[in-house]
FIBA-346491 format. One record per residue (C-alpha): x negated, y, z negated. Coordinates in steps of 0.02 Angstrom, whole numbers, padded with zeros to 5 digits, always signed. Example, Ala and Ser with C-alpha at 12.3 -4.5 7.8 and 13.67 -1.06 7.14 Angstrom:
residues 2
-00615-00225-00390 -00684-00053-00357 
//
This chain:
residues 659
-00001+00000+00002 -00095+00146+00061 -00005+00270-00046 -00036+00202-00221 -00160+00281-00342 -00345+00284-00292 -00469+00253-00429 -00570+00412-00395 -00416+00517-00378 -00340+00451-00539 -00500+00497-00631 -00501+00668-00552 -00322+00691-00605 -00371+00664-00785 -00517+00786-00777 -00451+00921-00670 -00261+00900-00655 -00231+01063-00749 -00313+01156-00603 -00211+01081-00467 -00071+01180-00389 +00079+01112-00302 +00154+01221-00166 +00345+01227-00170 +00432+01132-00037 +00608+01076-00011 +00602+00968+00142 +00459+00883+00233 +00478+00779+00391 +00367+00646+00464 +00376+00576+00641 +00420+00404+00696 +00278+00297+00760 +00338+00326+00937 +00350+00512+00917 +00179+00524+00834 +00100+00397+00952 +00013+00315+00805 -00034+00478+00718 +00041+00541+00555 +00110+00717+00567 +00193+00840+00450 +00318+00952+00542 +00410+01114+00510 +00597+01078+00504 +00764+01153+00451 +00883+01040+00359 +01015+01048+00224 +00955+01036+00044 +01051+00947-00092 +01143+01107-00132 +01196+01127+00049 +01085+01274+00091 +00967+01281+00236 +00780+01310+00203 +00643+01305+00334 +00489+01222+00256 +00319+01146+00300 +00259+00993+00209 +00106+01014+00098 +00104+00832+00046 -00010+00694+00106 +00025+00639+00286 +00092+00464+00298 +00006+00349+00422 +00135+00268+00537 +00131+00078+00551 +00127+00029+00735 +00102-00129+00829 +00189-00293+00857 +00276-00387+00718 +00156-00481+00604 +00179-00667+00575 +00157-00712+00393 -00007-00799+00355 +00022-00982+00311 +00207-00975+00354 +00313-01081+00468 +00305-00942+00596 +00489-00902+00581 +00476-00741+00480 +00390-00583+00539 +00368-00412+00460 +00482-00287+00557 +00390-00146+00643 +00419+00035+00589 +00565+00112+00682 +00593+00274+00581 +00502+00427+00531 +00529+00504+00356 +00609+00660+00290 +00586+00717+00111 +00712+00811+00005 +00619+00877-00147 +00676+00905-00329 +00855+00842-00315 +00934+00867-00488 +01007+00714-00578 +01099+00754-00738 +01091+00619-00871 +01235+00582-00992 +01150+00689-01128 +01140+00841-01012 +00953+00827-00977 +00916+00862-00794 +00787+00744-00707 +00712+00785-00538 +00697+00667-00390 +00621+00668-00220 +00729+00580-00090 +00633+00507+00057 +00751+00457+00201 +00727+00373+00365 +00719+00501+00506 +00744+00514+00694 +00686+00661+00798 +00633+00751+00639 +00805+00743+00555 +00881+00618+00431 +00944+00466+00522 +01135+00449+00514 +01215+00310+00414 +01194+00232+00243 +01039+00131+00192 +00986+00026+00045 +00885+00120-00082 +00717+00089-00168 +00698+00175-00338 +00530+00221-00413 +00518+00307-00584 +00349+00390-00619 +00277+00480-00771 +00134+00546-00667 +00222+00689-00576 +00291+00642-00410 +00217+00805-00339 +00038+00762-00384 -00051+00712-00223 -00182+00617-00325 -00054+00488-00384 +00075+00470-00244 +00224+00354-00274 +00293+00366-00100 +00315+00196-00011 +00348+00251+00170 +00314+00078+00237 +00487+00030+00175 +00567+00197+00225 +00506+00176+00402 +00595+00006+00403 +00763+00066+00350 +00762+00104+00161 +00788+00263+00069 +00664+00294-00074 +00713+00394-00228 +00565+00447-00335 +00607+00521-00504 +00496+00604-00637 +00541+00518-00800 +00607+00633-00934 +00474+00748-01007 +00359+00731-00858 +00337+00814-00688 +00485+00922-00643 +00604+00837-00762 +00673+00911-00924 +00661+00831-01094 +00526+00754-01201 +00422+00604-01148 +00408+00461-01273 +00347+00320-01160 +00483+00188-01134 +00588+00251-01280 +00772+00213-01295 +00830+00369-01201 +00707+00343-01061 +00762+00164-01039 +00944+00219-01027 +00894+00346-00899 +00836+00207-00782 +01008+00128-00779 +01097+00292-00752 +00981+00339-00608 +01017+00173-00525 +01206+00203-00537 +01184+00383-00475 +01085+00318-00327 +01210+00176-00289 +01359+00299-00296 +01464+00324-00138 +01439+00507-00169 +01263+00487-00104 +01293+00503+00086 +01132+00408+00122 +01158+00259+00006 +01247+00095+00048 +01260+00058-00134 +01124-00073-00143 +00967-00032-00246 +00797-00106-00277 +00659-00048-00393 +00478-00038-00343 +00315+00030-00411 +00151-00012-00500 +00096+00000-00684 +00210+00114-00784 +00323+00113-00630 +00326-00077-00641 +00361-00088-00824 +00513+00026-00818 +00588-00083-00686 +00611-00221-00813 +00695-00106-00940 +00810-00043-00804 +00854-00217-00742 +00893-00279-00918 +01040-00152-00926 +01127-00224-00772 +01166-00058-00687 +01288-00066-00546 +01208-00086-00378 +01036-00154-00432 +00995-00306-00328 +00804-00338-00346 +00641-00284-00424 +00459-00284-00369 +00348-00242-00515 +00163-00227-00472 +00047-00251-00627 +00180-00244-00765 +00153-00278-00946 +00243-00407-01054 +00189-00357-01230 +00122-00179-01245 +00031-00210-01409 -00049-00377-01364 -00082-00345-01182 -00168-00176-01191 -00145-00064-01341 -00230-00172-01474 -00292-00334-01400 -00345-00445-01543 -00308-00308-01670 -00426-00167-01617 -00375-00010-01519 -00405-00002-01333 -00516+00150-01321 -00558+00121-01140 -00383+00149-01068 -00257+00218-01192 -00339+00391-01219 -00364+00401-01032 -00185+00357-00995 -00113+00478-01123 -00222+00615-01052 -00163+00575-00878 +00023+00589-00922 -00013+00751-01018 -00117+00828-00877 +00009+00787-00739 +00153+00841-00849 +00092+01023-00862 +00071+01048-00674 +00186+01180-00609 +00347+01095-00546 +00373+01108-00357 +00534+01201-00398 +00439+01343-00479 +00463+01456-00328 +00649+01433-00322 +00682+01433-00510 +00530+01503-00607 +00628+01519-00771 +00681+01337-00766 +00507+01282-00718 +00427+01382-00860 +00544+01302-00985 +00499+01129-00920 +00315+01160-00932 +00333+01229-01108 +00433+01077-01164 +00301+00962-01092 +00164+01048-01187 +00264+01038-01346 +00298+00854-01310 +00111+00813-01302 +00095+00877-01480 +00247+00780-01534 +00211+00612-01453 +00043+00585-01368 -00071+00657-01504 +00021+00579-01655 +00027+00411-01565 -00160+00407-01533 -00205+00469-01708 -00094+00344-01797 -00177+00205-01699 -00355+00262-01730 -00334+00307-01913 -00256+00142-01965 -00077+00209-01977 +00080+00112-01931 +00041+00111-01743 -00123+00014-01772 -00012-00133-01807 +00126-00218-01714 +00304-00168-01765 +00465-00087-01705 +00376+00050-01603 +00297-00082-01487 +00440-00204-01490 +00551-00068-01417 +00425-00029-01281 +00381-00211-01233 +00473-00289-01087 +00456-00456-01180 +00598-00393-01290 +00721-00376-01147 +00665-00506-01016 +00804-00624-01068 +00927-00493-01006 +00847-00473-00833 +00948-00558-00696 +00891-00483-00531 +00767-00572-00418 +00596-00510-00468 +00430-00523-00380 +00279-00500-00496 +00103-00448-00435 -00043-00456-00558 -00229-00469-00568 -00355-00576-00661 -00454-00419-00707 -00301-00307-00737 -00263-00225-00902 -00101-00325-00908 -00188-00489-00861 -00114-00572-01011 +00067-00519-00979 +00100-00541-00796 +00109-00729-00799 +00219-00717-00957 +00345-00604-00869 +00355-00723-00725 +00368-00873-00840 +00510-00803-00943 +00611-00751-00791 +00589-00922-00712 +00639-01008-00870 +00801-00908-00865 +00837-00960-00689 +00798-00791-00608 +00729-00801-00431 +00547-00745-00454 +00371-00760-00384 +00197-00727-00454 +00043-00668-00360 -00118-00656-00462 -00272-00590-00370 -00451-00552-00427 -00406-00366-00453 -00421-00229-00576 -00271-00121-00617 -00305+00008-00485 -00358-00119-00354 -00191-00212-00374 -00091-00048-00380 -00164+00013-00214 -00088-00143-00134 -00228-00161-00002 -00361-00274-00084 -00477-00359+00032 -00426-00535-00022 -00260-00524+00069 -00181-00606+00166 -00127-00742+00045 -00023-00894+00089 +00148-00827+00127 +00118-00651+00166 -00011-00533+00245 +00010-00390+00120 +00100-00332-00035 +00200-00216+00078 +00261-00359+00186 +00306-00463+00032 +00409-00319-00035 +00495-00293+00132 +00535-00481+00143 +00596-00488-00040 +00709-00336-00017 +00774-00382+00157 +00835-00547+00084 +00892-00500-00092 +00949-00319-00060 +01003-00315+00123 +01066-00495+00116 +00969-00552+00269 +00961-00742+00273 +00787-00808+00251 +00787-01001+00246 +00596-01002+00257 +00565-00898+00102 +00548-01043-00023 +00436-01140+00099 +00324-00989+00142 +00293-00915-00030 +00250-01030-00169 +00315-00997-00346 +00140-00950-00398 -00002-00895-00286 -00167-00859-00366 -00348-00822-00320 -00472-00955-00381 -00612-00866-00473 -00775-00954-00454 -00762-01039-00285 -00648-00910-00214 -00494-00931-00099 -00309-00944-00131 -00217-01083-00221 -00035-01114-00260 +00060-01195-00407 +00240-01250-00432 +00254-01145-00591 +00151-01059-00727 +00070-01192-00835 +00137-01339-00734 +00133-01521-00799 -00033-01548-00712 -00117-01431-00841 -00187-01518-00994 -00285-01458-01143 -00467-01513-01151 -00572-01475-01303 -00759-01449-01312 -00854-01431-01474 -00984-01290-01504 -01154-01358-01553 -01319-01272-01593 -01467-01246-01476 -01601-01378-01470 -01716-01257-01567 -01680-01092-01647 -01520-00990-01643 -01407-01002-01494 -01422-00847-01379 -01388-00806-01197 -01567-00855-01157 -01572-01004-01272 -01392-01066-01265 -01312-01193-01380 -01203-01332-01313 -01022-01366-01270 -00997-01551-01303 -00864-01683-01318 -00964-01755-01462 -00954-01697-01645 -00995-01516-01680 -01169-01494-01754 -01304-01369-01797 -01329-01226-01919 -01225-01068-01902 -01278-00944-01774 -01277-00755-01812 -01176-00637-01701 -01278-00480-01713 -01177-00317-01730 -01240-00238-01565 -01126-00089-01536 -01160-00083-01351 -01107-00263-01318 -00983-00264-01179 -01052-00108-01095 -01149-00209-00967 -01006-00327-00922 -00844-00325-00824 -00762-00247-00978 -00815-00073-00929 -00719-00082-00765 -00569-00193-00815 -00526-00097-00975 -00535+00075-00889 -00408+00006-00766 -00542+00000-00628 -00567+00188-00632 -00746+00163-00687 -00833+00094-00529 -00900-00084-00535 -01084-00092-00571 -01196-00244-00552 -01151-00278-00736 -00972-00314-00682 -01027-00462-00581 -01171-00526-00686 -01155-00534-00874 -01328-00606-00910 -01396-00442-00987 -01247-00429-01104 -01257-00614-01147 -01427-00585-01221 -01350-00484-01360 -01255-00632-01439 -01244-00820-01453 -01188-00922-01303 -01140-01105-01279 -01154-01200-01114 -01102-01362-01028 -01170-01405-00854 -01039-01473-00735 -01067-01632-00640 -00901-01612-00543 -00785-01467-00505 -00683-01399-00649 -00514-01318-00615 -00440-01200-00746 -00265-01126-00742 -00190-01039-00894 -00239-00963-01060 -00394-01018-01156 -00418-01031-01347 -00571-01025-01456 -00546-01104-01629 -00690-01013-01716 -00749-01041-01893 -00840-00879-01939 -00904-00790-02091 -00966-00614-02118 -01070-00518-02243 -00941-00378-02234 -00756-00368-02274 -00691-00376-02093 -00754-00408-01918 -00699-00445-01742 -00746-00597-01633 -00760-00552-01449 -00772-00702-01333 -00802-00717-01146 -00780-00871-01037 -00907-00870-00897 -00966-00961-00743 -01157-00974-00733 -01224-01010-00557 -01378-01112-00529 -01472-00950-00489 -01429-00880-00660 -01290-00760-00610 -01161-00750-00747 -00981-00716-00690 -00843-00676-00815 -00683-00777-00796 -00589-00703-00945 -00606-00636-01119 -00524-00628-01287 -00539-00543-01459 -00482-00573-01637 -00499-00465-01794 -00530-00575-01948 -00412-00482-02063 -00271-00513-01933 -00309-00697-01910 -00134-00757-01976 -00070-00880-01848 +00113-00907-01803 +00104-01083-01734 +00288-01085-01691 +00261-00945-01567 +00093-01011-01503 +00080-01111-01344 +00032-01291-01393 -00020-01413-01256 -00063-01593-01293 -00064-01553-01476 -00190-01411-01457 -00159-01228-01482 -00198-01158-01311 -00123-00987-01328 -00123-00930-01510 +00007-00801-01569 -00037-00686-01711 +00091-00569-01794 -00030-00419-01800 +00087-00332-01926 +00026-00234-02079 +00112-00371-02184 +00009-00509-02101 -00158-00434-02153 -00262-00565-02246 -00414-00530-02358 -00590-00563-02297 -00725-00600-02428 -00910-00588-02393 -00985-00756-02359 -00821-00853-02351 -00789-00955-02193 -00623-00922-02105 -00534-01000-01955 -00498-00870-01821 -00401-00927-01668 -00454-00815-01524 -00335-00797-01379 -00430-00780-01214 -00320-00707-01083 -00260-00822-00939 -00371-00864-00790 -00364-00965-00629 -00534-01031-00578 -00628-01175-00499 -00810-01198-00556 -00915-01298-00433 -01021-01446-00479 -01194-01393-00532 -01124-01235-00613 -01119-01207-00799 -00968-01163-00905 -01015-01040-01044 -00930-00959-01196 -01022-00803-01252 -00983-00718-01418 -01007-00539-01480 -00950-00429-01623 -00904-00277-01511 -00829-00248-01338 -00879-00077-01283 -00802+00030-01212 -00644-00074-01220 -00608-00086-01410 -00637+00017-01564 -00589-00025-01741 -00468+00093-01829 -00555+00191-01963 -00512+00081-02118 -00559-00077-02022 -00717+00004-01955 -00782+00045-02132 -00755-00137-02180 -00842-00208-02025 -01022-00165-02072 -01083-00342-02098 -01156-00480-01989 -01047-00615-01921 -01093-00795-01906 -01013-00938-01804 -01011-01107-01888 -01010-01271-01794 -01030-01429-01899 -00923-01573-01960 -00844-01462-02095 -00816-01311-01982 -00795-01381-01808 -00776-01229-01693 -00707-01282-01524 -00655-01213-01356 -00487-01269-01287 -00472-01261-01098 -00321-01271-00980 -00383-01401-00855 -00280-01423-00700 -00285-01596-00629 -00254-01655-00454 
//
């Protein structure tokens, strides 16, 4: 999707968004592929606005490349389905007011199919996108003209308290969730002359998460959803993985929403008084929500722990109410890596038509929709998948080849590379395999003198995990947990430097090993302090010594309480531990005592070749990803040790896919 956020542009928006200016515009027109002869153009036009007035305008937005060429046959398909070519241009009506039931006015851009520079006659199905990043900001465009050029209207709204919309932003709060349902019904209303009453939702990241909250309310007219990189559990997926605060992404994200929220609305020229009031409210909202939220998390307040605040804002709380067909796109190196398979799994369990695509992508790479690994079996691009999904479930076009062409789960195999399919998430072919941690032949286990992973009895003296504050900095963590905004360095594809800062345990493979699902580390640890965190990375070590991260996980000792009933247990082994992470679940940590800490390593899909080595590497920090809240930080001044003997048998639990 050529019009999703670019990593450099997102970073620029955070740093310099306050200096950007958006020229007021009411209507922008883009030519059809035939009119433009393959070139994107922005034309001057005269057309009626929402209020019925006539305003000549010139577009100041990004020009949209027109898709031209013959229909594309889906890669790996039966050859019966092809992506329709673009047949329309686009016309944009800006800042259309939508009044919510509490009187707050939200603003929407309506992008319509066009012919000869004017809105095409007739009614069309509608694609809704709800953004908190200011629909007018060219750095983070939400427009999906690929679909508009193929006969869909797109409505892009600024969620309340952001962009040109009134109100106060509170990130997926109760009122914002209700807004989503009301916007769908406004969009589907016969009063909209361009709507045929059928609505789909579409978008990435925040714009993916709010699709699930909207769908759970069953608004009239909603037929399908296409969330790209959505979360399942806001606390566990990203805010406080393992019990420490995500310092790599959360401050960046809150800053982004704040910066784009104080840009002058595009309606400033037409109504400067209204625009000034909106900007003032947004500034006040930053002090009322963003700053207190961040400070509570970092200082050990209520938001450092799981509780009602995060339950309200987690799609996991409402997935059982979602009924519309939902296509989920995720990434193995995404900030929501943990949650995307869980969203799919819960929907499928409830009988909802759904698909899951997991690529080797960071958040930004997946959100752009044009990663180099595509095409995948079943579709050449995310755009084409969305078109096919919506044509079938929204327009009602028969597609008897859909189930045969697109597998329930399609995923990129880390390690050997290439695409694989599965009949479900965690199918019956996945079994738990345990390997015991054992000491090095001589001396403490390190990345350069690794211990062993063995099916025999655990053995060896405890190994220290040095408190190296820069652990994680030279690893994929720097890129993944800044959403891919920080460019990948050689450290992102080779962890050997970082592995030298902590113990590691290896097993050389004599035959290929296929992994598919979450991973668990049952770690017996002690510390000389009163708290600590175990950071674990599962890695593929090539014969030339290159160390590639497959996945990672984290666990704070004081938050080690395990809810086995909510954990995923496979073959009698806890494969995906579930920890309450509430203030009430905090357990004491005494210096020198040995505690069992079940570390949840986020899911992966990988095939390691024969001759490669599987490694688990351990650290006490993951920089820049995680930082301990202040009270926890003051207690975490000791030295961790990992135990692996007959009394304290630390072990790795793997999701091995057979067949």
